[in-house]
N, C-alpha and C positions, 0 to 999 in steps of 0.2 A: 716538557714544553714541546709541542709539535710545531713544525714549520708551516707557514701558510700555503694553501694550495693555489694552483694557477688561477682559478676563477675568482679568488679574492684579490688578485693583484691586477691593477689597471694602470696604464700610462697616466702620469700626473699625480699619483699618490706618493706620500713620503714613506720611505722604508729604511731599514737598517740592513746592510748586506755585509757579508764577509768575502773579501777578495782572496784570490788564489794564494797570494804570497802571505796572507794573514791567517790562513787556516790553522797553522800550528799554534799561534798565539790567541786566536779567537777575537782579534781586534775588529770592531764593527765600524763601518763607514755609513754615514747617513746621507740620503739624497732623494731626489725625485726621479721616479721611473720614467725613462724615455721609451724603452721597448722591452718586450719579453723575448728571451732567447730559448727557453725550454718549451718544447712543443707538447710534452706529455702533461696530463692534468696534475700529477704529483711527482715529487722526486725526494728521495730520502734525505738529501743534504740541502734541499731548498731549491726553489725555482730560480734559474739563472736569468738575470736582467741586466740591461745597460742603463746607467743613470744619465741624466742630461749632461753631466760633466764628462761623460765618456768612460767612466769606470764601470767594470763588469764584475759581478759577483752574485752570490746566492743569497736570496732573501731569508733572513732569520726572523725578523719581526716587522709588522706594519705599525708605523707611528701615527699618532693622531695629528 
């Protein structure tokens, strides 16, 4: 499973992220994207985003 690229992620969409402290366990956090923090079009671990709740993490999946 590949991680979504930057062009697929827009503010306002629902995503599942992995936060820094959850990387070892792989626990996902769901939320709405507030802003994109990664400038490059792709990243091997996922595009880093800030959710509206203030949580920061890398996008693993885009949710419907």
